[in-house]
C-alpha positions as CSV (number, residue, x, y, z in Angstrom):
1,X,110.3,-195.6,-4.6
2,X,111.4,-198.9,-3.1
3,X,114.3,-201.1,-4.4
4,X,111.7,-203.5,-5.8
5,X,109.8,-200.8,-7.6
6,X,113.0,-199.4,-9.1
7,X,114.1,-202.9,-10.2
8,X,110.8,-203.6,-11.9
9,X,110.6,-200.1,-13.5
10,X,114.2,-200.3,-14.8
11,X,114.0,-204.0,-15.6
12,X,117.1,-204.7,-13.6
13,X,117.8,-207.2,-10.8
14,X,117.2,-206.2,-7.2
15,X,120.9,-206.9,-6.5
16,X,122.0,-204.4,-9.2
17,X,119.6,-201.8,-8.0
18,X,120.6,-202.4,-4.4
19,X,124.2,-202.0,-5.3
20,X,123.6,-198.7,-7.0
21,X,121.3,-197.4,-4.3
22,X,124.1,-198.0,-1.8
23,X,126.5,-196.0,-4.0
24,X,124.0,-193.2,-4.3
25,X,123.4,-193.2,-0.6
26,X,127.2,-193.2,0.2
27,X,127.6,-190.1,-2.1
28,X,124.6,-188.3,-0.4
29,X,122.6,-188.2,-3.6
30,X,119.6,-190.0,-2.3
31,X,118.1,-190.6,1.2
32,X,115.5,-192.9,2.8
33,X,112.2,-191.0,2.8
34,X,110.4,-193.5,5.0
35,X,110.3,-197.2,6.0
36,X,107.2,-199.3,6.1
37,X,106.7,-202.9,7.3
38,X,104.9,-205.2,4.9
39,X,102.4,-207.9,5.9
40,X,105.2,-210.5,6.2
41,X,107.3,-208.2,8.4
42,X,109.7,-207.2,5.6
43,X,110.8,-203.6,6.0
44,X,110.5,-201.6,2.7
45,X,112.6,-198.5,2.3
46,X,111.4,-195.7,0.2
47,X,114.1,-193.7,-1.5
48,X,114.1,-190.1,-2.7
49,X,116.7,-187.8,-4.2
50,X,118.4,-185.6,-1.6
51,X,118.2,-182.5,-3.9
52,X,115.4,-181.2,-6.0
53,X,117.7,-180.5,-8.9
54,X,121.1,-182.0,-9.9
55,X,123.5,-179.8,-11.8
56,X,126.4,-181.2,-13.8
57,X,129.8,-179.5,-13.3
58,X,131.5,-179.4,-16.7
59,X,134.9,-179.3,-15.0
60,X,134.3,-182.7,-13.5
61,X,133.0,-184.7,-16.4
62,X,134.6,-188.0,-17.3
63,X,136.4,-188.2,-20.6
64,X,134.2,-191.0,-22.0
65,X,130.8,-191.4,-23.6
66,X,128.9,-189.9,-20.6
67,X,130.7,-186.6,-21.1
68,X,129.6,-186.6,-24.8
69,X,126.1,-187.5,-23.8
70,X,125.9,-184.6,-21.3
71,X,127.4,-182.2,-23.7
72,X,125.0,-183.3,-26.5
73,X,122.0,-183.0,-24.2
74,X,123.1,-179.5,-23.1
75,X,123.8,-178.6,-26.7
76,X,120.3,-179.5,-27.7
77,X,119.0,-177.2,-25.0
78,X,121.3,-174.3,-26.2
79,X,120.1,-174.9,-29.8
80,X,116.5,-174.4,-28.6
81,X,117.5,-171.1,-27.1
82,X,119.3,-170.1,-30.3
83,X,116.2,-171.0,-32.3
84,X,114.5,-168.1,-30.5
85,X,117.3,-165.8,-31.4
86,X,117.1,-167.0,-35.1
87,X,113.3,-166.5,-35.2
88,X,113.7,-163.0,-33.7
89,X,116.3,-162.1,-36.3
90,X,114.2,-163.5,-39.1
91,X,111.2,-161.5,-38.1
92,X,113.4,-158.4,-38.3
93,X,114.8,-159.2,-41.7
94,X,118.1,-160.3,-40.3
95,X,120.0,-163.6,-40.4
96,X,121.8,-165.1,-37.5
97,X,124.4,-167.7,-38.4
98,X,125.9,-169.9,-35.7
99,X,129.1,-171.8,-36.2
100,X,129.5,-175.2,-34.7
101,X,132.5,-173.9,-32.8
102,X,130.4,-171.1,-31.2
103,X,127.7,-173.7,-30.3
104,X,130.2,-175.9,-28.6
105,X,131.8,-173.0,-26.8
106,X,128.4,-171.6,-25.7
107,X,127.4,-175.1,-24.5
108,X,130.4,-175.5,-22.3
109,X,130.0,-171.9,-21.1
110,X,126.3,-172.5,-20.3
111,X,127.1,-175.5,-18.2
112,X,129.6,-173.4,-16.3
113,X,127.1,-170.6,-15.8
114,X,124.4,-173.1,-14.7
115,X,126.9,-174.6,-12.2
116,X,127.9,-171.2,-10.8
117,X,124.3,-169.9,-10.5
118,X,123.2,-173.2,-8.9
119,X,125.8,-172.8,-6.2
120,X,124.0,-169.6,-5.1
121,X,120.9,-171.7,-4.4
122,X,122.5,-174.8,-2.8
123,X,121.4,-174.1,0.7
124,X,118.3,-172.2,0.0
125,X,115.1,-173.6,1.5
126,X,112.1,-173.3,-0.8
127,X,108.7,-174.7,-1.4
128,X,109.3,-174.6,-5.2
129,X,109.4,-177.8,-7.1
130,X,112.6,-178.9,-8.9
131,X,111.3,-177.8,-12.3
132,X,110.7,-174.3,-11.1
133,X,114.1,-174.1,-9.4
134,X,115.8,-175.5,-12.5
135,X,114.0,-172.9,-14.7
136,X,115.1,-170.1,-12.4
137,X,118.7,-171.3,-12.5
138,X,118.8,-171.7,-16.3
139,X,117.1,-168.3,-16.8
140,X,119.8,-166.6,-14.8
141,X,122.6,-168.6,-16.4
142,X,121.2,-167.7,-19.9
143,X,121.2,-164.1,-18.9
144,X,124.8,-164.3,-17.9
145,X,125.7,-166.1,-21.1
146,X,123.9,-163.4,-23.2
147,X,125.9,-160.7,-21.4
148,X,129.1,-162.6,-22.0
149,X,128.4,-163.1,-25.8
150,X,126.6,-159.7,-26.3
151,X,129.3,-158.8,-28.9
152,X,128.2,-161.7,-31.1
153,X,126.1,-160.6,-34.1
154,X,122.5,-160.5,-33.3
155,X,122.8,-161.1,-29.5
156,X,123.1,-157.4,-28.5
157,X,119.6,-156.1,-29.4
158,X,117.8,-159.3,-28.6
159,X,120.0,-160.1,-25.6
160,X,119.2,-156.8,-24.0
161,X,115.5,-157.4,-24.5
162,X,115.7,-160.9,-23.0
163,X,117.7,-159.7,-20.1
164,X,115.0,-157.1,-19.4
165,X,112.3,-159.8,-19.6
166,X,114.3,-162.1,-17.3
167,X,114.9,-159.3,-14.8
168,X,111.1,-158.6,-14.8
169,X,110.3,-162.3,-14.3
170,X,112.8,-162.5,-11.4
171,X,111.3,-159.3,-9.8
172,X,107.8,-160.8,-10.1
173,X,108.9,-164.1,-8.6
174,X,110.5,-162.3,-5.6
175,X,107.5,-160.0,-5.0
176,X,105.1,-163.0,-5.1
177,X,107.3,-164.8,-2.6
178,X,107.1,-161.9,-0.2
């Protein structure tokens, strides 16, 4: 997208967008995809993200509202995963109770697992889209998280099953790529 397209889409001034685009460029988060001259000779720059997926490092979060927003967003994602565990336990006549402390700990740990797994894929060239790469990273991170918390009530039996499924999925992805 161009600076003008971004400004219109975000309902910000071109100056504000230009300032932030420069910051993002300086940090290596975006790059100029291409440049095109308009009718009047004005050169339009089209920007794109440098990476297909951006991963948040929980050890480098600011201590303000953005940290809380990121933690809340990740916590919602973890809750979705835990809903699957709860459903599984309910279908087997069991109950899985999750404390808020466990949820917060699991959220921070999941962010760390995602960060660590993502590092393995940093320099990997792939034709996969960002969504597929992100799914692969989160699946592997969830597998690691399940292993870490296997002692927690209900995780052992279901965790083992999910790990088997994730391994099978990963094996199928690798064999398709070959």
